[in-house]
Jmol script that loads the backbone (N, CA, C; Angstrom):
load data "model"
ATOM      1  N   MET A   1     -67.025 -35.637 -27.649  1.00  0.00           N
ATOM      2  CA  MET A   1     -66.346 -35.374 -28.562  1.00  0.00           C
ATOM      3  C   MET A   1     -66.014 -36.970 -28.247  1.00  0.00           C
ATOM      4  N   ILE A   2     -65.477 -37.584 -29.518  1.00  0.00           N
ATOM      5  CA  ILE A   2     -64.987 -38.880 -29.458  1.00  0.00           C
ATOM      6  C   ILE A   2     -63.601 -38.898 -29.431  1.00  0.00           C
ATOM      7  N   ASP A   3     -62.938 -39.775 -28.848  1.00  0.00           N
ATOM      8  CA  ASP A   3     -61.793 -39.917 -28.707  1.00  0.00           C
ATOM      9  C   ASP A   3     -61.333 -41.037 -29.161  1.00  0.00           C
ATOM     10  N   ILE A   4     -60.652 -40.722 -30.547  1.00  0.00           N
ATOM     11  CA  ILE A   4     -60.283 -41.906 -31.476  1.00  0.00           C
ATOM     12  C   ILE A   4     -58.677 -42.485 -30.670  1.00  0.00           C
ATOM     13  N   LYS A   5     -58.498 -43.558 -31.319  1.00  0.00           N
ATOM     14  CA  LYS A   5     -57.158 -43.983 -30.919  1.00  0.00           C
ATOM     15  C   LYS A   5     -56.153 -43.372 -31.766  1.00  0.00           C
ATOM     16  N   LYS A   6     -55.024 -42.968 -31.652  1.00  0.00           N
ATOM     17  CA  LYS A   6     -53.751 -42.830 -32.693  1.00  0.00           C
ATOM     18  C   LYS A   6     -53.770 -43.982 -33.463  1.00  0.00           C
ATOM     19  N   PRO A   7     -53.402 -43.759 -35.009  1.00  0.00           N
ATOM     20  CA  PRO A   7     -53.294 -44.822 -35.900  1.00  0.00           C
ATOM     21  C   PRO A   7     -52.171 -45.848 -35.207  1.00  0.00           C
ATOM     22  N   GLU A   8     -51.243 -45.252 -35.091  1.00  0.00           N
ATOM     23  CA  GLU A   8     -49.588 -46.101 -34.345  1.00  0.00           C
ATOM     24  C   GLU A   8     -50.479 -47.141 -33.382  1.00  0.00           C
ATOM     25  N   ASN A   9     -51.183 -46.497 -32.326  1.00  0.00           N
ATOM     26  CA  ASN A   9     -51.734 -47.553 -31.225  1.00  0.00           C
ATOM     27  C   ASN A   9     -52.603 -48.886 -31.515  1.00  0.00           C
ATOM     28  N   VAL A  10     -52.822 -48.850 -32.785  1.00  0.00           N
ATOM     29  CA  VAL A  10     -54.286 -49.663 -32.951  1.00  0.00           C
ATOM     30  C   VAL A  10     -53.556 -51.355 -33.325  1.00  0.00           C
ATOM     31  N   SER A  11     -53.926 -52.139 -32.996  1.00  0.00           N
ATOM     32  CA  SER A  11     -53.250 -53.733 -33.228  1.00  0.00           C
ATOM     33  C   SER A  11     -54.084 -53.722 -34.281  1.00  0.00           C
ATOM     34  N   THR A  12     -53.536 -53.523 -35.751  1.00  0.00           N
ATOM     35  CA  THR A  12     -53.808 -54.106 -36.638  1.00  0.00           C
ATOM     36  C   THR A  12     -54.478 -55.619 -36.861  1.00  0.00           C
ATOM     37  N   ALA A  13     -53.344 -56.346 -36.038  1.00  0.00           N
ATOM     38  CA  ALA A  13     -54.044 -58.247 -36.677  1.00  0.00           C
ATOM     39  C   ALA A  13     -55.241 -57.803 -35.807  1.00  0.00           C
ATOM     40  N   THR A  14     -55.353 -57.472 -34.672  1.00  0.00           N
ATOM     41  CA  THR A  14     -56.834 -57.330 -34.182  1.00  0.00           C
ATOM     42  C   THR A  14     -58.109 -56.802 -34.882  1.00  0.00           C
ATOM     43  N   VAL A  15     -57.905 -55.834 -35.375  1.00  0.00           N
ATOM     44  CA  VAL A  15     -58.869 -55.160 -36.583  1.00  0.00           C
ATOM     45  C   VAL A  15     -58.980 -56.421 -37.748  1.00  0.00           C
ATOM     46  N   VAL A  16     -57.854 -56.530 -38.560  1.00  0.00           N
ATOM     47  CA  VAL A  16     -58.016 -57.699 -39.551  1.00  0.00           C
ATOM     48  C   VAL A  16     -59.075 -58.672 -39.160  1.00  0.00           C
ATOM     49  N   ALA A  17     -58.486 -59.413 -37.887  1.00  0.00           N
ATOM     50  CA  ALA A  17     -59.350 -60.512 -37.600  1.00  0.00           C
ATOM     51  C   ALA A  17     -61.018 -60.251 -37.372  1.00  0.00           C
ATOM     52  N   GLY A  18     -60.935 -58.966 -36.633  1.00  0.00           N
ATOM     53  CA  GLY A  18     -62.289 -58.769 -36.308  1.00  0.00           C
ATOM     54  C   GLY A  18     -63.030 -58.417 -37.683  1.00  0.00           C
ATOM     55  N   GLY A  19     -62.644 -57.647 -38.634  1.00  0.00           N
ATOM     56  CA  GLY A  19     -62.938 -57.468 -39.870  1.00  0.00           C
ATOM     57  C   GLY A  19     -63.501 -58.500 -40.945  1.00  0.00           C
ATOM     58  N   LEU A  20     -62.331 -59.507 -40.507  1.00  0.00           N
ATOM     59  CA  LEU A  20     -62.528 -60.950 -41.431  1.00  0.00           C
ATOM     60  C   LEU A  20     -63.962 -61.834 -40.648  1.00  0.00           C
ATOM     61  N   LEU A  21     -63.675 -61.802 -39.306  1.00  0.00           N
ATOM     62  CA  LEU A  21     -64.567 -62.930 -38.640  1.00  0.00           C
ATOM     63  C   LEU A  21     -65.715 -62.405 -38.513  1.00  0.00           C
ATOM     64  N   GLY A  22     -65.806 -60.759 -37.953  1.00  0.00           N
ATOM     65  CA  GLY A  22     -67.187 -60.473 -38.014  1.00  0.00           C
ATOM     66  C   GLY A  22     -67.915 -60.158 -39.278  1.00  0.00           C
ATOM     67  N   GLY A  23     -67.382 -59.824 -40.808  1.00  0.00           N
ATOM     68  CA  GLY A  23     -68.120 -59.267 -41.576  1.00  0.00           C
ATOM     69  C   GLY A  23     -68.836 -60.850 -42.281  1.00  0.00           C
ATOM     70  N   TRP A  24     -68.063 -62.217 -41.989  1.00  0.00           N
ATOM     71  CA  TRP A  24     -68.582 -63.584 -42.089  1.00  0.00           C
ATOM     72  C   TRP A  24     -69.704 -63.347 -41.152  1.00  0.00           C
ATOM     73  N   LEU A  25     -69.554 -63.591 -40.188  1.00  0.00           N
ATOM     74  CA  LEU A  25     -70.585 -63.956 -39.185  1.00  0.00           C
ATOM     75  C   LEU A  25     -71.816 -62.806 -39.254  1.00  0.00           C
ATOM     76  N   THR A  26     -71.676 -61.860 -39.352  1.00  0.00           N
ATOM     77  CA  THR A  26     -72.637 -60.915 -39.904  1.00  0.00           C
ATOM     78  C   THR A  26     -73.505 -61.099 -41.049  1.00  0.00           C
ATOM     79  N   ALA A  27     -72.606 -61.072 -42.438  1.00  0.00           N
ATOM     80  CA  ALA A  27     -73.424 -61.577 -43.557  1.00  0.00           C
ATOM     81  C   ALA A  27     -74.267 -63.427 -42.619  1.00  0.00           C
ATOM     82  N   ARG A  28     -73.241 -64.536 -42.496  1.00  0.00           N
ATOM     83  CA  ARG A  28     -74.074 -65.464 -41.893  1.00  0.00           C
ATOM     84  C   ARG A  28     -75.441 -65.009 -41.516  1.00  0.00           C
ATOM     85  N   GLU A  29     -75.177 -64.574 -40.263  1.00  0.00           N
ATOM     86  CA  GLU A  29     -76.303 -64.315 -39.001  1.00  0.00           C
ATOM     87  C   GLU A  29     -77.494 -63.092 -39.646  1.00  0.00           C
ATOM     88  N   THR A  30     -77.454 -62.457 -40.622  1.00  0.00           N
ATOM     89  CA  THR A  30     -78.100 -61.535 -40.816  1.00  0.00           C
ATOM     90  C   THR A  30     -78.825 -62.493 -42.465  1.00  0.00           C
ATOM     91  N   GLY A  31     -78.120 -63.069 -43.030  1.00  0.00           N
ATOM     92  CA  GLY A  31     -78.595 -63.231 -44.513  1.00  0.00           C
ATOM     93  C   GLY A  31     -78.142 -62.003 -45.549  1.00  0.00           C
ATOM     94  N   ILE A  32     -77.884 -60.697 -45.128  1.00  0.00           N
ATOM     95  CA  ILE A  32     -77.310 -59.905 -45.466  1.00  0.00           C
ATOM     96  C   ILE A  32     -76.435 -59.679 -45.758  1.00  0.00           C
ATOM     97  N   ARG A  33     -75.940 -60.187 -47.360  1.00  0.00           N
ATOM     98  CA  ARG A  33     -74.402 -60.542 -47.218  1.00  0.00           C
ATOM     99  C   ARG A  33     -73.694 -58.936 -47.662  1.00  0.00           C
ATOM    100  N   PRO A  34     -74.452 -57.698 -48.115  1.00  0.00           N
ATOM    101  CA  PRO A  34     -73.981 -56.560 -47.795  1.00  0.00           C
ATOM    102  C   PRO A  34     -73.332 -55.963 -46.582  1.00  0.00           C
ATOM    103  N   ILE A  35     -74.112 -56.357 -45.292  1.00  0.00           N
ATOM    104  CA  ILE A  35     -73.778 -56.074 -44.185  1.00  0.00           C
ATOM    105  C   ILE A  35     -72.482 -56.295 -43.733  1.00  0.00           C
ATOM    106  N   GLY A  36     -72.350 -57.558 -44.397  1.00  0.00           N
ATOM    107  CA  GLY A  36     -71.079 -58.609 -43.434  1.00  0.00           C
ATOM    108  C   GLY A  36     -70.122 -57.482 -44.268  1.00  0.00           C
ATOM    109  N   GLY A  37     -70.118 -57.040 -45.621  1.00  0.00           N
ATOM    110  CA  GLY A  37     -68.953 -56.277 -46.009  1.00  0.00           C
ATOM    111  C   GLY A  37     -68.997 -55.005 -46.068  1.00  0.00           C
ATOM    112  N   VAL A  38     -69.923 -54.233 -44.907  1.00  0.00           N
ATOM    113  CA  VAL A  38     -69.781 -53.208 -44.426  1.00  0.00           C
ATOM    114  C   VAL A  38     -68.699 -52.930 -43.117  1.00  0.00           C
ATOM    115  N   VAL A  39     -69.015 -54.082 -42.979  1.00  0.00           N
ATOM    116  CA  VAL A  39     -67.829 -54.505 -41.559  1.00  0.00           C
ATOM    117  C   VAL A  39     -66.405 -54.878 -41.783  1.00  0.00           C
ATOM    118  N   LEU A  40     -66.098 -55.581 -42.918  1.00  0.00           N
ATOM    119  CA  LEU A  40     -65.298 -56.006 -43.574  1.00  0.00           C
ATOM    120  C   LEU A  40     -64.686 -54.474 -44.201  1.00  0.00           C
ATOM    121  N   ALA A  41     -65.235 -53.912 -45.200  1.00  0.00           N
ATOM    122  CA  ALA A  41     -64.776 -52.588 -45.397  1.00  0.00           C
ATOM    123  C   ALA A  41     -64.048 -51.286 -44.225  1.00  0.00           C
ATOM    124  N   ALA A  42     -64.818 -51.655 -43.194  1.00  0.00           N
ATOM    125  CA  ALA A  42     -65.246 -50.256 -42.178  1.00  0.00           C
ATOM    126  C   ALA A  42     -63.462 -51.010 -41.570  1.00  0.00           C
ATOM    127  N   ALA A  43     -63.413 -52.117 -40.940  1.00  0.00           N
ATOM    128  CA  ALA A  43     -62.127 -52.599 -40.568  1.00  0.00           C
ATOM    129  C   ALA A  43     -60.898 -52.348 -41.307  1.00  0.00           C
ATOM    130  N   GLY A  44     -61.381 -52.806 -43.066  1.00  0.00           N
ATOM    131  CA  GLY A  44     -59.971 -52.603 -43.674  1.00  0.00           C
ATOM    132  C   GLY A  44     -59.791 -51.129 -43.885  1.00  0.00           C
ATOM    133  N   ILE A  45     -60.602 -50.193 -43.988  1.00  0.00           N
ATOM    134  CA  ILE A  45     -60.109 -48.506 -44.124  1.00  0.00           C
ATOM    135  C   ILE A  45     -59.178 -48.689 -42.283  1.00  0.00           C
ATOM    136  N   TRP A  46     -60.010 -49.042 -41.331  1.00  0.00           N
ATOM    137  CA  TRP A  46     -59.415 -49.051 -39.885  1.00  0.00           C
ATOM    138  C   TRP A  46     -58.167 -49.373 -40.307  1.00  0.00           C
ATOM    139  N   ALA A  47     -57.363 -50.260 -40.313  1.00  0.00           N
ATOM    140  CA  ALA A  47     -56.272 -51.139 -40.340  1.00  0.00           C
ATOM    141  C   ALA A  47     -55.508 -50.338 -41.722  1.00  0.00           C
ATOM    142  N   GLY A  48     -55.903 -49.955 -42.788  1.00  0.00           N
ATOM    143  CA  GLY A  48     -55.356 -49.377 -43.669  1.00  0.00           C
ATOM    144  C   GLY A  48     -54.596 -47.608 -43.152  1.00  0.00           C
ATOM    145  N   ARG A  49     -55.594 -47.243 -42.366  1.00  0.00           N
ATOM    146  CA  ARG A  49     -55.253 -46.381 -41.274  1.00  0.00           C
ATOM    147  C   ARG A  49     -53.966 -45.925 -41.054  1.00  0.00           C
ATOM    148  N   SER A  50     -53.785 -47.262 -40.031  1.00  0.00           N
ATOM    149  CA  SER A  50     -53.019 -47.607 -38.967  1.00  0.00           C
ATOM    150  C   SER A  50     -51.607 -48.034 -39.493  1.00  0.00           C
ATOM    151  N   TRP A  51     -51.860 -48.956 -40.825  1.00  0.00           N
ATOM    152  CA  TRP A  51     -50.691 -49.568 -41.815  1.00  0.00           C
ATOM    153  C   TRP A  51     -50.120 -48.733 -42.426  1.00  0.00           C
ATOM    154  N   LEU A  52     -50.959 -47.536 -42.794  1.00  0.00           N
ATOM    155  CA  LEU A  52     -50.122 -46.407 -43.271  1.00  0.00           C
ATOM    156  C   LEU A  52     -49.350 -45.536 -42.329  1.00  0.00           C
ATOM    157  N   ALA A  53     -49.732 -44.842 -41.075  1.00  0.00           N
ATOM    158  CA  ALA A  53     -48.933 -44.685 -40.040  1.00  0.00           C
ATOM    159  C   ALA A  53     -48.122 -45.283 -39.291  1.00  0.00           C
ATOM    160  N   LYS A  54     -47.580 -46.409 -39.848  1.00  0.00           N
ATOM    161  CA  LYS A  54     -46.994 -46.965 -39.105  1.00  0.00           C
ATOM    162  C   LYS A  54     -45.456 -47.824 -39.898  1.00  0.00           C
ATOM    163  N   THR A  55     -46.125 -47.983 -41.302  1.00  0.00           N
ATOM    164  CA  THR A  55     -45.202 -48.697 -42.240  1.00  0.00           C
ATOM    165  C   THR A  55     -45.050 -47.361 -43.625  1.00  0.00           C
ATOM    166  N   ASP A  56     -45.012 -47.954 -44.608  1.00  0.00           N
ATOM    167  CA  ASP A  56     -44.985 -46.967 -45.593  1.00  0.00           C
ATOM    168  C   ASP A  56     -45.895 -47.645 -46.915  1.00  0.00           C
ATOM    169  N   VAL A  57     -46.030 -46.895 -48.069  1.00  0.00           N
ATOM    170  CA  VAL A  57     -46.936 -47.226 -48.644  1.00  0.00           C
ATOM    171  C   VAL A  57     -47.139 -47.962 -49.543  1.00  0.00           C
ATOM    172  N   PRO A  58     -45.960 -48.783 -50.388  1.00  0.00           N
ATOM    173  CA  PRO A  58     -46.068 -50.015 -50.472  1.00  0.00           C
ATOM    174  C   PRO A  58     -46.395 -51.834 -49.716  1.00  0.00           C
ATOM    175  N   THR A  59     -45.831 -51.234 -48.096  1.00  0.00           N
ATOM    176  CA  THR A  59     -46.255 -52.262 -46.885  1.00  0.00           C
ATOM    177  C   THR A  59     -47.815 -52.481 -47.089  1.00  0.00           C
ATOM    178  N   THR A  60     -48.714 -50.690 -47.071  1.00  0.00           N
ATOM    179  CA  THR A  60     -49.754 -50.787 -46.879  1.00  0.00           C
ATOM    180  C   THR A  60     -50.517 -51.174 -48.066  1.00  0.00           C
ATOM    181  N   VAL A  61     -50.224 -50.887 -49.142  1.00  0.00           N
ATOM    182  CA  VAL A  61     -50.417 -51.569 -50.441  1.00  0.00           C
ATOM    183  C   VAL A  61     -51.008 -53.181 -50.576  1.00  0.00           C
ATOM    184  N   GLY A  62     -49.617 -53.651 -49.854  1.00  0.00           N
ATOM    185  CA  GLY A  62     -49.495 -55.132 -49.856  1.00  0.00           C
ATOM    186  C   GLY A  62     -50.570 -56.034 -48.773  1.00  0.00           C
ATOM    187  N   LEU A  63     -50.584 -55.227 -47.624  1.00  0.00           N
ATOM    188  CA  LEU A  63     -51.254 -55.507 -46.725  1.00  0.00           C
ATOM    189  C   LEU A  63     -52.805 -55.536 -46.877  1.00  0.00           C
ATOM    190  N   SER A  64     -53.112 -54.483 -47.597  1.00  0.00           N
ATOM    191  CA  SER A  64     -54.846 -54.260 -48.133  1.00  0.00           C
ATOM    192  C   SER A  64     -55.083 -55.233 -49.218  1.00  0.00           C
ATOM    193  N   ALA A  65     -53.747 -55.646 -50.322  1.00  0.00           N
ATOM    194  CA  ALA A  65     -54.617 -56.297 -50.858  1.00  0.00           C
ATOM    195  C   ALA A  65     -54.408 -57.527 -50.510  1.00  0.00           C
ATOM    196  N   LEU A  66     -53.789 -58.253 -49.205  1.00  0.00           N
ATOM    197  CA  LEU A  66     -53.623 -59.601 -48.598  1.00  0.00           C
ATOM    198  C   LEU A  66     -55.224 -59.632 -48.178  1.00  0.00           C
ATOM    199  N   TYR A  67     -55.330 -58.613 -47.217  1.00  0.00           N
ATOM    200  CA  TYR A  67     -57.102 -58.745 -46.757  1.00  0.00           C
ATOM    201  C   TYR A  67     -58.217 -58.647 -47.686  1.00  0.00           C
ATOM    202  N   VAL A  68     -58.246 -58.201 -48.525  1.00  0.00           N
ATOM    203  CA  VAL A  68     -59.328 -57.924 -49.476  1.00  0.00           C
ATOM    204  C   VAL A  68     -58.590 -59.763 -50.181  1.00  0.00           C
ATOM    205  N   GLY A  69     -57.857 -60.409 -50.068  1.00  0.00           N
ATOM    206  CA  GLY A  69     -57.466 -61.004 -51.017  1.00  0.00           C
ATOM    207  C   GLY A  69     -57.721 -62.312 -49.988  1.00  0.00           C
ATOM    208  N   ALA A  70     -57.660 -62.208 -48.715  1.00  0.00           N
ATOM    209  CA  ALA A  70     -58.253 -63.273 -47.960  1.00  0.00           C
ATOM    210  C   ALA A  70     -59.635 -63.255 -48.087  1.00  0.00           C
ATOM    211  N   PHE A  71     -60.136 -62.258 -47.731  1.00  0.00           N
ATOM    212  CA  PHE A  71     -62.055 -62.083 -48.117  1.00  0.00           C
ATOM    213  C   PHE A  71     -62.609 -62.844 -49.287  1.00  0.00           C
ATOM    214  N   GLY A  72     -61.575 -62.920 -50.637  1.00  0.00           N
ATOM    215  CA  GLY A  72     -62.027 -63.409 -51.843  1.00  0.00           C
ATOM    216  C   GLY A  72     -61.715 -65.090 -51.894  1.00  0.00           C
ATOM    217  N   ALA A  73     -60.555 -65.097 -50.886  1.00  0.00           N
ATOM    218  CA  ALA A  73     -59.901 -66.720 -51.121  1.00  0.00           C
ATOM    219  C   ALA A  73     -60.667 -67.440 -50.287  1.00  0.00           C
ATOM    220  N   SER A  74     -61.360 -66.916 -49.328  1.00  0.00           N
ATOM    221  CA  SER A  74     -62.315 -68.138 -48.398  1.00  0.00           C
ATOM    222  C   SER A  74     -63.140 -68.413 -48.998  1.00  0.00           C
ATOM    223  N   HIS A  75     -63.949 -68.093 -50.397  1.00  0.00           N
ATOM    224  CA  HIS A  75     -64.932 -68.601 -50.747  1.00  0.00           C
ATOM    225  C   HIS A  75     -64.366 -69.552 -51.629  1.00  0.00           C
ATOM    226  N   PRO A  76     -63.843 -69.577 -52.392  1.00  0.00           N
ATOM    227  CA  PRO A  76     -63.536 -70.961 -52.977  1.00  0.00           C
ATOM    228  C   PRO A  76     -62.718 -71.818 -51.965  1.00  0.00           C
ATOM    229  N   LEU A  77     -61.842 -71.399 -50.943  1.00  0.00           N
ATOM    230  CA  LEU A  77     -61.340 -72.175 -50.311  1.00  0.00           C
ATOM    231  C   LEU A  77     -62.399 -73.108 -49.162  1.00  0.00           C
ATOM    232  N   ALA A  78     -63.601 -72.320 -48.827  1.00  0.00           N
ATOM    233  CA  ALA A  78     -64.803 -73.088 -48.128  1.00  0.00           C
ATOM    234  C   ALA A  78     -65.238 -73.913 -49.082  1.00  0.00           C
ATOM    235  N   LYS A  79     -65.122 -74.004 -50.326  1.00  0.00           N
ATOM    236  CA  LYS A  79     -65.972 -74.845 -50.846  1.00  0.00           C
ATOM    237  C   LYS A  79     -64.563 -76.681 -50.644  1.00  0.00           C
ATOM    238  N   LYS A  80     -63.548 -76.564 -50.611  1.00  0.00           N
ATOM    239  CA  LYS A  80     -63.008 -77.602 -50.031  1.00  0.00           C
ATOM    240  C   LYS A  80     -62.530 -77.964 -48.961  1.00  0.00           C
ATOM    241  N   MET A  81     -62.869 -76.961 -47.770  1.00  0.00           N
ATOM    242  CA  MET A  81     -62.566 -77.207 -46.395  1.00  0.00           C
ATOM    243  C   MET A  81     -63.360 -76.960 -45.619  1.00  0.00           C
ATOM    244  N   GLY A  82     -64.701 -76.295 -46.113  1.00  0.00           N
ATOM    245  CA  GLY A  82     -65.909 -75.569 -45.052  1.00  0.00           C
ATOM    246  C   GLY A  82     -65.537 -74.641 -44.561  1.00  0.00           C
ATOM    247  N   SER A  83     -66.796 -73.840 -44.326  1.00  0.00           N
ATOM    248  CA  SER A  83     -66.665 -72.284 -44.085  1.00  0.00           C
ATOM    249  C   SER A  83     -65.932 -71.838 -42.648  1.00  0.00           C
ATOM    250  N   TRP A  84     -65.856 -72.677 -41.853  1.00  0.00           N
ATOM    251  CA  TRP A  84     -65.237 -71.954 -40.529  1.00  0.00           C
ATOM    252  C   TRP A  84     -64.019 -72.337 -40.694  1.00  0.00           C
ATOM    253  N   PRO A  85     -63.563 -73.419 -41.357  1.00  0.00           N
ATOM    254  CA  PRO A  85     -61.846 -73.664 -41.403  1.00  0.00           C
ATOM    255  C   PRO A  85     -61.461 -73.007 -42.468  1.00  0.00           C
ATOM    256  N   SER A  86     -61.818 -72.404 -43.395  1.00  0.00           N
ATOM    257  CA  SER A  86     -61.678 -71.289 -44.322  1.00  0.00           C
ATOM    258  C   SER A  86     -61.321 -70.131 -43.754  1.00  0.00           C
ATOM    259  N   VAL A  87     -62.296 -69.473 -43.636  1.00  0.00           N
ATOM    260  CA  VAL A  87     -62.259 -68.063 -42.705  1.00  0.00           C
ATOM    261  C   VAL A  87     -61.334 -67.899 -41.493  1.00  0.00           C
ATOM    262  N   LEU A  88     -61.135 -69.083 -40.541  1.00  0.00           N
ATOM    263  CA  LEU A  88     -60.180 -68.887 -39.855  1.00  0.00           C
ATOM    264  C   LEU A  88     -58.583 -69.369 -40.588  1.00  0.00           C
ATOM    265  N   THR A  89     -58.747 -69.773 -41.502  1.00  0.00           N
ATOM    266  CA  THR A  89     -57.255 -70.066 -41.921  1.00  0.00           C
ATOM    267  C   THR A  89     -57.270 -68.781 -42.682  1.00  0.00           C
ATOM    268  N   VAL A  90     -57.697 -67.992 -43.507  1.00  0.00           N
ATOM    269  CA  VAL A  90     -57.725 -66.811 -44.464  1.00  0.00           C
ATOM    270  C   VAL A  90     -57.479 -65.989 -42.860  1.00  0.00           C
ATOM    271  N   THR A  91     -58.229 -65.977 -42.192  1.00  0.00           N
ATOM    272  CA  THR A  91     -58.026 -64.929 -40.859  1.00  0.00           C
ATOM    273  C   THR A  91     -56.598 -64.761 -40.280  1.00  0.00           C
ATOM    274  N   ALA A  92     -56.171 -66.247 -39.965  1.00  0.00           N
ATOM    275  CA  ALA A  92     -54.944 -66.348 -39.220  1.00  0.00           C
ATOM    276  C   ALA A  92     -53.584 -65.869 -40.156  1.00  0.00           C
ATOM    277  N   VAL A  93     -53.838 -65.864 -41.576  1.00  0.00           N
ATOM    278  CA  VAL A  93     -52.580 -65.408 -42.240  1.00  0.00           C
ATOM    279  C   VAL A  93     -52.505 -63.891 -42.690  1.00  0.00           C
ATOM    280  N   ALA A  94     -53.706 -63.473 -42.995  1.00  0.00           N
ATOM    281  CA  ALA A  94     -54.184 -61.886 -43.210  1.00  0.00           C
ATOM    282  C   ALA A  94     -53.452 -61.334 -41.697  1.00  0.00           C
ATOM    283  N   ALA A  95     -53.835 -61.670 -40.265  1.00  0.00           N
ATOM    284  CA  ALA A  95     -53.718 -61.342 -38.763  1.00  0.00           C
ATOM    285  C   ALA A  95     -52.264 -61.442 -38.783  1.00  0.00           C
ATOM    286  N   GLY A  96     -51.501 -62.480 -39.205  1.00  0.00           N
ATOM    287  CA  GLY A  96     -50.363 -62.763 -38.782  1.00  0.00           C
ATOM    288  C   GLY A  96     -49.206 -61.933 -39.752  1.00  0.00           C
ATOM    289  N   ALA A  97     -49.923 -61.559 -41.179  1.00  0.00           N
ATOM    290  CA  ALA A  97     -48.788 -60.850 -41.638  1.00  0.00           C
ATOM    291  C   ALA A  97     -49.142 -59.024 -41.421  1.00  0.00           C
ATOM    292  N   ALA A  98     -50.044 -58.896 -40.508  1.00  0.00           N
ATOM    293  CA  ALA A  98     -50.318 -57.723 -40.104  1.00  0.00           C
ATOM    294  C   ALA A  98     -49.678 -57.260 -39.075  1.00  0.00           C
ATOM    295  N   TYR A  99     -49.618 -58.412 -38.106  1.00  0.00           N
ATOM    296  CA  TYR A  99     -48.835 -58.409 -36.884  1.00  0.00           C
ATOM    297  C   TYR A  99     -47.256 -58.279 -37.428  1.00  0.00           C
ATOM    298  N   ALA A 100     -46.899 -59.255 -37.898  1.00  0.00           N
ATOM    299  CA  ALA A 100     -45.723 -59.080 -38.647  1.00  0.00           C
ATOM    300  C   ALA A 100     -44.940 -57.795 -39.246  1.00  0.00           C
ATOM    301  N   LEU A 101     -45.676 -57.185 -40.106  1.00  0.00           N
ATOM    302  CA  LEU A 101     -45.285 -56.231 -40.777  1.00  0.00           C
ATOM    303  C   LEU A 101     -45.404 -55.152 -40.424  1.00  0.00           C
ATOM    304  N   ALA A 102     -46.669 -54.749 -39.490  1.00  0.00           N
ATOM    305  CA  ALA A 102     -47.062 -53.443 -38.901  1.00  0.00           C
ATOM    306  C   ALA A 102     -46.683 -53.344 -37.658  1.00  0.00           C
ATOM    307  N   ASP A 103     -47.404 -54.485 -36.704  1.00  0.00           N
ATOM    308  CA  ASP A 103     -47.546 -54.308 -35.332  1.00  0.00           C
ATOM    309  C   ASP A 103     -46.418 -54.651 -34.539  1.00  0.00           C
ATOM    310  N   ALA A 104     -45.478 -55.542 -35.042  1.00  0.00           N
ATOM    311  CA  ALA A 104     -44.475 -55.795 -34.242  1.00  0.00           C
ATOM    312  C   ALA A 104     -43.297 -54.614 -34.635  1.00  0.00           C
ATOM    313  N   ARG A 105     -43.389 -53.656 -35.562  1.00  0.00           N
ATOM    314  CA  ARG A 105     -42.490 -52.550 -35.563  1.00  0.00           C
ATOM    315  C   ARG A 105     -42.297 -51.814 -33.834  1.00  0.00           C
TER     316      ARG A 105
END
end "model"
wireframe off; spacefill off
backbone 0.3
color backbone group
C-alpha cells in the first residue's frame, strides 16, 4: 500500500519549485520537452490538491494560474536574461506565493 501524505501536510512551495525546476531540467537534459511538461503537470496537480485543502477555490485558482503563468513567462524572460536566471526568477515568485498564501497558514 502506498502511504500518500495528507494534502494539508504538503509543502507546496517545495512542490512548485520542484515542478518548475525539475520540469525545465528534465526537458533540457532529455531534449524531449513533453517529458518536462509531464513533470511540470504532475507537480502542479500535486500542489493544487494541497492548495484546495489548505485554502479556498479562488486562492487555488490564483496559485494555479501563477504556476502555469510562471512556466509561460520563463520563455520570453529567458531571451532577456538567460535560461537559468529566468527559471530561478519565476520559480522564486511562484514558490514564494505558494508559501505565503497556502503553506504559512
